[in-house]
C-alpha positions in Angstrom: 108.8 91.1 132.1 108.2 94.5 130.5 104.7 95.4 129.5 103.7 98.1 126.6 100.1 98.8 125.9 99.4 100.8 122.9 96.0 101.5 121.5 94.9 103.3 118.0 95.4 106.4 119.1 99.4 105.5 119.4 99.5 103.6 116.0 101.9 105.2 113.1 99.5 105.2 110.0 100.9 105.5 106.5 99.8 105.3 102.5 101.4 102.9 100.4 103.7 103.7 98.2 101.6 102.8 95.3 98.4 103.8 96.2 96.8 100.7 97.0 96.5 100.3 100.5 96.7 101.7 103.9 99.1 100.6 106.7 99.0 101.2 110.5 102.2 100.2 112.2 101.3 98.8 115.6 104.9 98.3 116.5 108.6 98.0 115.4 111.8 96.9 117.1 113.7 98.8 117.7 111.1 101.4 118.9 113.0 104.6 117.3 113.4 102.3 113.7 111.6 103.3 110.2 111.2 101.3 107.4 114.6 102.4 105.8 116.4 100.9 108.7 117.4 97.0 109.3 114.8 96.6 112.1 114.6 93.5 114.0 110.5 93.0 113.5 107.4 94.8 112.6 103.7 94.2 113.1 101.2 96.0 111.3 97.6 96.3 110.2 97.2 96.7 106.7 93.7 98.1 104.3 94.4 97.0 100.7 91.6 98.7 98.7 93.3 98.0 94.8 95.0 94.9 93.8 98.6 95.5 93.2 102.5 94.7 94.0 103.8 94.4 97.7 106.6 95.9 98.2 109.8 93.6 98.6 111.4 93.4 101.8 114.9 91.3 101.2 116.1 89.2 104.2 112.4 89.3 106.0 110.1 86.8 106.3 106.8 87.6 106.4 103.7 86.3 107.8 100.3 87.8 107.2 96.5 87.0 108.1 93.7 88.0 106.4 91.0 89.4 109.3 88.3 90.7 107.2 87.0 91.8 103.5 86.5 89.6 100.4 88.9 86.7 99.2 92.5 88.2 98.7 95.2 86.2 96.8 99.1 86.4 96.7 100.6 85.8 94.1 104.5 85.1 93.9 104.8 84.8 90.1 107.5 81.6 89.7 107.1 81.3 93.6 103.2 80.1 93.2 100.1 81.4 94.8 98.1 81.8 97.7 94.4 82.0 98.3 94.6 83.5 101.9 91.6 82.4 104.1 90.4 84.3 107.1 92.0 83.8 110.1 94.6 81.3 109.4 98.0 82.9 108.9 100.2 82.2 105.6 104.1 82.8 106.0 106.2 83.6 102.5 109.6 85.4 101.9 110.1 88.9 101.8 112.5 88.6 99.0 109.8 87.4 96.5 108.0 89.4 94.2 104.5 89.6 95.2 101.3 90.9 93.9 98.1 91.0 95.8 94.8 90.3 93.8 91.6 91.6 95.4 88.5 89.2 94.6 85.8 91.2 95.2 86.3 94.6 97.3 88.9 95.7 100.1 90.3 93.3 102.5 92.3 93.8 105.5 94.9 92.2 106.9 97.9 91.7 110.2 101.4 91.3 108.9 104.7 90.6 111.1 107.9 90.9 109.2 111.2 89.4 111.1 114.9 89.9 110.0 115.7 86.1 108.8 119.4 86.6 109.9 118.8 87.9 113.7 115.4 86.2 114.5 111.9 84.2 113.7 108.7 84.4 114.3 105.0 83.3 114.5 101.6 84.2 114.0 98.8 82.9 115.7 95.0 83.3 115.8 93.4 82.3 118.9 89.2 82.6 120.0 88.4 83.1 123.9 84.9 82.3 124.9 83.0 84.4 127.3 83.8 85.0 130.8 86.8 82.2 130.3 90.6 82.4 130.4 93.5 82.0 128.5 96.7 81.0 130.3 99.7 81.7 127.9 103.2 80.5 129.0 105.8 83.1 127.1 108.6 81.6 125.8 109.7 84.2 123.2 111.6 87.2 123.2 108.8 89.4 122.1 105.0 88.4 122.4 102.7 91.2 121.0 98.8 90.5 122.0 96.5 92.1 119.2 92.8 92.0 120.3 91.0 91.8 116.8 87.6 91.6 118.1 85.7 91.6 122.1 87.7 92.8 125.4 89.9 90.7 127.1 91.9 92.0 130.8 95.4 90.7 132.1 96.3 89.6 135.9 99.4 92.5 135.3 98.3 95.2 137.6 98.1 98.8 136.0 96.9 97.6 132.7 93.5 98.4 132.0 90.6 96.2 129.9 92.3 95.5 126.7 89.4 96.9 123.7 89.4 96.1 120.1 92.4 97.3 118.4 94.2 97.3 121.2 97.7 95.8 121.7 99.9 94.1 124.5 103.5 93.8 123.7 105.5 91.6 126.2 109.3 91.6 126.2 110.7 88.7 128.5 114.5 87.7 128.9 116.2 84.3 129.1 115.7 84.5 133.0 112.0 85.0 133.0 111.8 82.1 130.8 113.7 79.9 133.1 112.2 80.7 136.4 110.4 77.3 137.3 108.8 78.9 140.1 107.3 81.9 138.4 107.6 81.1 134.7 106.6 84.2 132.4 103.1 84.0 131.4 100.0 86.4 130.9 96.5 85.2 131.6 93.9 86.7 129.4 90.5 87.1 130.4 87.5 87.6 128.0 84.2 89.4 129.2 82.6 88.5 125.9 83.9 86.3 122.9 87.2 87.6 121.6 89.5 87.3 118.9 93.2 87.8 119.6 96.1 87.2 117.8 99.8 86.6 118.9 103.1 87.7 117.3 105.8 85.8 118.7 109.2 86.9 117.6 112.5 84.9 119.0 116.1 86.2 118.7 118.5 83.9 117.2 121.6 83.1 119.9 
């Protein structure tokens, strides 16, 4: 297994083209890719300040979870509309022409984009009680652990306590996941009530 730890100081920050929001890129694969490249997957944190259109990403699946702010609606035109609920992931196609509609002030969300022909992804939100441990078996090629709130630590040596806004990216291979005696896994121990977002990406084979 390969571990990558990043903090808020490491994130690439960029404004939206239409000026309606601001995005922090938490992770992208390959690491050297940009939005102009056919990247495999990308995880980002968006601050939405104005209603307006999302950028389209043909060929990509998008997973979004609102994490703060006023009620947010995504309008896909003929594809329907969805009112997001806090900490409840929502999936839609990046091919759709999509606009966001703010109900009462700005909103924040986490976005996972995955190239449809090469991989598939999932976004989950977990709450960990104070002084409790979450044991997670890893069955994906990439697992990104984003600390939305609280503090957690792992059993992995060499990593400090993960604080709010930190991300831990775990890369595994088939041998890691097939090892019955020592399966690929991580343990997250919370020192206080913590909310953690997991982004999983599995490469199509």
